[in-house]
C-alpha positions as CSV (number, residue, x, y, z in Angstrom):
1,X,23.8,13.0,2.7
2,X,23.6,10.1,0.3
3,X,20.0,9.6,1.4
4,X,19.2,13.2,0.5
5,X,20.8,12.8,-2.9
6,X,18.9,9.6,-3.6
7,X,15.6,11.0,-2.5
8,X,15.6,14.5,-3.9
9,X,18.3,15.5,-6.3
10,X,16.9,13.7,-9.4
11,X,13.5,15.4,-8.8
12,X,15.2,18.8,-8.8
13,X,16.6,18.1,-12.3
14,X,19.9,16.8,-11.0
15,X,21.3,20.1,-9.7
16,X,21.0,22.1,-6.5
17,X,22.5,25.4,-5.2
18,X,25.1,25.0,-2.5
19,X,23.2,27.4,-0.3
20,X,20.0,25.5,-0.7
21,X,21.7,22.2,0.2
22,X,23.3,23.7,3.3
23,X,20.0,25.2,4.4
24,X,18.0,21.9,3.9
25,X,20.5,19.8,5.7
26,X,20.8,22.3,8.5
27,X,17.0,21.9,8.9
28,X,17.7,18.2,9.5
29,X,20.3,19.1,12.2
30,X,23.4,18.6,10.1
31,X,26.0,21.3,10.4
32,X,27.5,23.1,7.4
33,X,30.9,21.6,8.0
34,X,29.5,18.1,8.2
35,X,27.6,18.7,5.0
36,X,30.7,19.9,3.2
37,X,32.6,16.9,4.4
38,X,29.9,14.6,3.2
39,X,29.8,16.3,-0.2
40,X,33.5,15.9,-0.5
41,X,33.2,12.2,0.1
42,X,30.4,11.9,-2.5
43,X,32.5,13.9,-5.0
44,X,35.3,11.4,-4.5
45,X,33.0,8.6,-5.2
46,X,31.8,10.2,-8.4
47,X,28.2,10.9,-7.2
48,X,28.3,14.7,-7.2
49,X,30.1,17.1,-9.5
50,X,30.7,20.8,-8.7
51,X,28.7,22.9,-11.2
52,X,28.3,26.7,-11.4
53,X,25.3,27.9,-13.4
54,X,24.1,31.1,-14.7
55,X,20.6,31.8,-13.3
56,X,18.4,34.5,-14.9
57,X,18.0,37.5,-12.6
58,X,21.1,36.8,-10.6
59,X,24.5,38.5,-10.7
60,X,27.1,36.1,-12.0
61,X,27.0,32.3,-11.6
62,X,25.6,30.3,-8.7
63,X,27.7,27.5,-7.1
64,X,26.0,24.2,-7.0
65,X,26.3,20.4,-7.4
66,X,24.9,18.2,-10.1
67,X,24.4,14.5,-10.0
68,X,26.8,12.5,-12.1
69,X,24.6,10.8,-14.8
70,X,26.7,7.6,-14.3
71,X,25.2,7.3,-10.8
72,X,21.6,7.3,-11.9
73,X,21.5,3.5,-12.6
74,X,22.7,2.7,-9.1
75,X,20.2,5.1,-7.5
76,X,17.4,3.6,-9.5
77,X,18.5,0.1,-8.5
78,X,18.4,1.3,-4.9
79,X,14.9,2.7,-5.4
80,X,13.6,-0.6,-6.4
81,X,15.0,-2.4,-3.4
82,X,14.1,0.3,-0.8
83,X,10.6,1.3,-2.0
84,X,9.4,-1.8,-3.7
85,X,9.6,-4.5,-1.1
86,X,9.4,-8.0,-2.7
87,X,8.2,-10.8,-0.5
88,X,8.8,-14.4,-1.5
89,X,5.7,-16.5,-2.0
90,X,5.7,-20.2,-1.0
91,X,5.3,-21.4,-4.6
92,X,8.2,-19.3,-6.0
93,X,11.6,-20.7,-6.7
94,X,14.8,-20.1,-4.8
95,X,18.2,-19.0,-6.1
96,X,21.3,-21.0,-4.9
97,X,24.8,-19.8,-5.7
98,X,27.7,-22.2,-5.5
99,X,31.2,-21.0,-6.0
100,X,34.8,-22.0,-5.5
101,X,37.6,-19.5,-5.5
102,X,41.3,-20.5,-4.9
103,X,43.4,-19.0,-2.1
104,X,45.1,-16.8,-4.6
105,X,41.7,-15.0,-5.1
106,X,41.1,-14.7,-1.4
107,X,40.3,-10.9,-1.6
108,X,37.7,-11.7,-4.3
109,X,36.2,-14.4,-2.1
110,X,35.9,-11.9,0.8
111,X,34.3,-9.3,-1.6
112,X,31.8,-11.9,-2.9
113,X,30.8,-13.0,0.6
114,X,30.2,-9.4,1.6
115,X,28.2,-8.7,-1.6
116,X,26.0,-11.8,-1.1
117,X,25.3,-10.8,2.5
118,X,24.5,-7.3,1.2
119,X,22.0,-8.7,-1.2
120,X,20.2,-10.7,1.5
121,X,21.6,-14.2,0.8
122,X,22.0,-16.7,3.5
123,X,25.0,-19.0,3.9
124,X,24.2,-22.7,3.8
125,X,27.9,-23.5,3.7
126,X,31.0,-21.5,3.0
127,X,30.6,-21.8,-0.8
128,X,26.8,-22.3,-1.1
129,X,24.4,-19.4,-0.6
130,X,20.6,-19.1,-0.9
131,X,18.1,-16.4,-1.5
132,X,14.6,-15.9,-3.0
133,X,14.7,-16.5,-6.7
134,X,13.8,-12.9,-7.7
135,X,17.3,-11.9,-6.6
136,X,19.0,-14.0,-9.4
137,X,19.6,-11.0,-11.7
138,X,21.2,-9.0,-8.9
139,X,23.6,-11.8,-8.1
140,X,24.5,-12.2,-11.8
141,X,25.5,-8.5,-11.8
142,X,27.6,-9.0,-8.7
143,X,29.4,-12.0,-10.1
144,X,30.1,-10.1,-13.4
145,X,31.3,-7.0,-11.6
146,X,33.7,-9.0,-9.5
147,X,34.9,-10.9,-12.6
148,X,34.1,-14.3,-10.9
149,X,31.2,-15.4,-13.0
150,X,33.2,-18.4,-14.3
151,X,33.8,-19.6,-10.8
152,X,30.1,-19.8,-9.8
153,X,27.0,-21.7,-10.7
154,X,23.5,-20.4,-10.1
155,X,20.7,-22.9,-9.5
156,X,17.0,-21.9,-9.7
157,X,15.2,-24.5,-7.7
158,X,12.2,-25.3,-5.6
159,X,12.3,-25.2,-1.8
160,X,15.3,-27.2,-0.6
161,X,14.4,-30.4,1.3
162,X,15.9,-30.0,4.7
163,X,16.3,-32.7,7.4
164,X,14.1,-30.8,9.8
165,X,11.6,-28.0,9.4
166,X,12.6,-25.5,6.8
167,X,12.2,-22.6,9.2
168,X,14.7,-24.3,11.5
169,X,17.3,-24.5,8.7
170,X,16.6,-21.0,7.6
171,X,17.4,-19.8,11.2
172,X,21.0,-21.1,10.7
173,X,21.4,-19.6,7.2
174,X,20.2,-16.1,8.1
175,X,20.7,-14.1,11.3
176,X,17.0,-13.8,11.9
177,X,17.3,-12.6,15.5
178,X,19.4,-9.6,14.4
179,X,17.1,-8.9,11.5
180,X,14.0,-9.0,13.7
181,X,15.7,-6.6,16.1
182,X,16.2,-4.1,13.2
183,X,12.6,-4.4,12.2
184,X,11.5,-3.9,15.8
185,X,13.8,-0.9,16.2
186,X,12.3,0.7,13.2
187,X,8.8,0.1,14.5
188,X,9.7,1.4,17.9
189,X,11.1,4.6,16.4
190,X,8.4,5.4,13.9
191,X,5.1,3.7,14.6
192,X,3.6,6.6,16.5
193,X,3.9,8.7,13.3
194,X,1.4,6.6,11.6
195,X,-2.3,7.4,12.2
196,X,-3.5,3.8,11.4
197,X,-4.9,1.8,14.3
198,X,-2.7,-1.2,13.2
199,X,0.3,0.8,14.4
200,X,-0.8,1.4,17.9
201,X,2.1,0.6,20.2
202,X,2.8,-3.1,20.7
203,X,3.2,-4.7,24.1
204,X,7.0,-4.4,24.0
205,X,6.8,-0.7,23.1
206,X,4.3,0.5,25.7
207,X,6.9,1.8,28.2
208,X,7.8,5.0,26.5
209,X,8.5,8.1,28.5
210,X,6.3,11.2,28.0
211,X,9.3,12.9,26.4
212,X,9.7,10.1,23.9
213,X,6.0,10.0,23.1
214,X,6.0,13.8,22.6
215,X,9.0,13.6,20.2
216,X,7.1,11.1,18.0
217,X,4.2,13.4,17.3
218,X,3.3,13.9,13.6
219,X,5.1,16.8,11.9
220,X,3.1,20.0,11.8
221,X,4.6,21.6,8.7
222,X,6.5,20.6,5.5
223,X,9.8,21.3,7.1
224,X,9.2,18.8,9.8
225,X,7.8,16.3,7.3
226,X,11.1,16.7,5.3
227,X,13.2,16.0,8.4
228,X,11.1,13.0,9.5
229,X,11.0,11.5,6.0
230,X,14.8,11.9,5.5
231,X,15.5,10.2,8.8
232,X,12.9,7.5,8.1
233,X,14.5,6.5,4.8
234,X,18.0,6.7,6.3
235,X,17.0,4.3,9.0
236,X,15.0,2.0,6.6
237,X,17.2,1.8,3.6
238,X,19.5,-0.9,4.8
239,X,16.7,-3.2,6.0
240,X,15.5,-4.4,2.6
241,X,19.0,-5.4,1.7
242,X,19.4,-7.4,4.9
243,X,15.9,-8.9,4.6
244,X,15.4,-10.6,1.3
245,X,11.6,-11.1,1.9
246,X,11.6,-14.6,3.2
247,X,8.3,-16.5,3.1
248,X,6.3,-17.4,6.2
249,X,7.6,-21.0,6.0
250,X,11.1,-19.7,6.7
251,X,10.2,-17.4,9.6
252,X,9.2,-17.5,13.3
253,X,5.5,-17.1,14.0
254,X,6.0,-13.6,15.6
255,X,8.0,-12.2,12.7
256,X,7.8,-8.3,12.7
257,X,9.0,-7.8,9.2
258,X,5.7,-7.3,7.4
259,X,4.5,-4.9,10.1
260,X,7.5,-2.7,9.5
261,X,7.2,-2.9,5.7
262,X,3.6,-1.7,6.0
263,X,4.6,1.0,8.4
264,X,7.2,2.3,6.0
265,X,4.7,2.3,3.2
266,X,2.2,4.3,5.3
267,X,4.9,6.8,6.3
268,X,5.9,7.2,2.7
269,X,2.2,7.9,1.7
270,X,1.9,10.5,4.5
271,X,5.2,12.4,4.4
272,X,7.0,11.9,1.1
273,X,5.0,14.5,-0.9
274,X,5.2,17.3,1.8
275,X,8.9,16.6,2.0
276,X,9.3,16.9,-1.7
277,X,7.3,20.2,-1.7
278,X,9.5,21.6,1.0
279,X,12.7,20.7,-0.9
280,X,11.4,22.3,-4.1
281,X,10.5,25.5,-2.2
282,X,14.0,25.9,-0.6
283,X,15.8,24.8,-3.7
284,X,14.0,27.3,-6.0
285,X,16.2,30.0,-7.6
């Protein structure tokens, strides 16, 4: 539900009929009861606001939901992370965050660790975290939001000098095996939707059943494009937060990350516009 809101509600002018919302998400296999429950949660979080509107040519007002203007900044921040993958070049600086929070602030310490992990930082030690330098503004926001800026120091520095190979150290700071698995899962699920030769099935993905191969055929109409693109973004959106865009020097030689980044970009170019057109058609009043 949140993925649908982030993808489409702003482009509809920030408002959608309840009936149109239910129809669109039913197309994606989501029941009306599940949609209403999800809407209730988003209302509680201040993302959606019930809003009846008078529509020319209709009898009375039409029930709908509008996007809370206060949520737009967070959605735009999410857009930048999800749709504008930022890889770290070897000559760019790193961002290190050092902090010390007393036991009385234990809950803040837990929140900060969770937030740093969510931004893609790796843990060098309990109180020292590292990420590509382009994330320094985001970590500044986190520290201010949690009211712990005075307890932390941010260093912008060149590549740390580790005792062994930098990639070996990076493998202890980030869970690269788990992250690689997420990239491979995305590739396995979506690569056959891309027409490019570079996304022909890889060796590890050649044992698909005929049923699985059939289910991955390209959508034949805008409604199918809408369903596929919604699922694609929903599956992809957490990956750019877990993967900060580490340079090749910090990664294994067989790293699948750039391949999945390129696949997502190709799927976006192929299905985003038909999906938007379908949403506009159903949402029209």
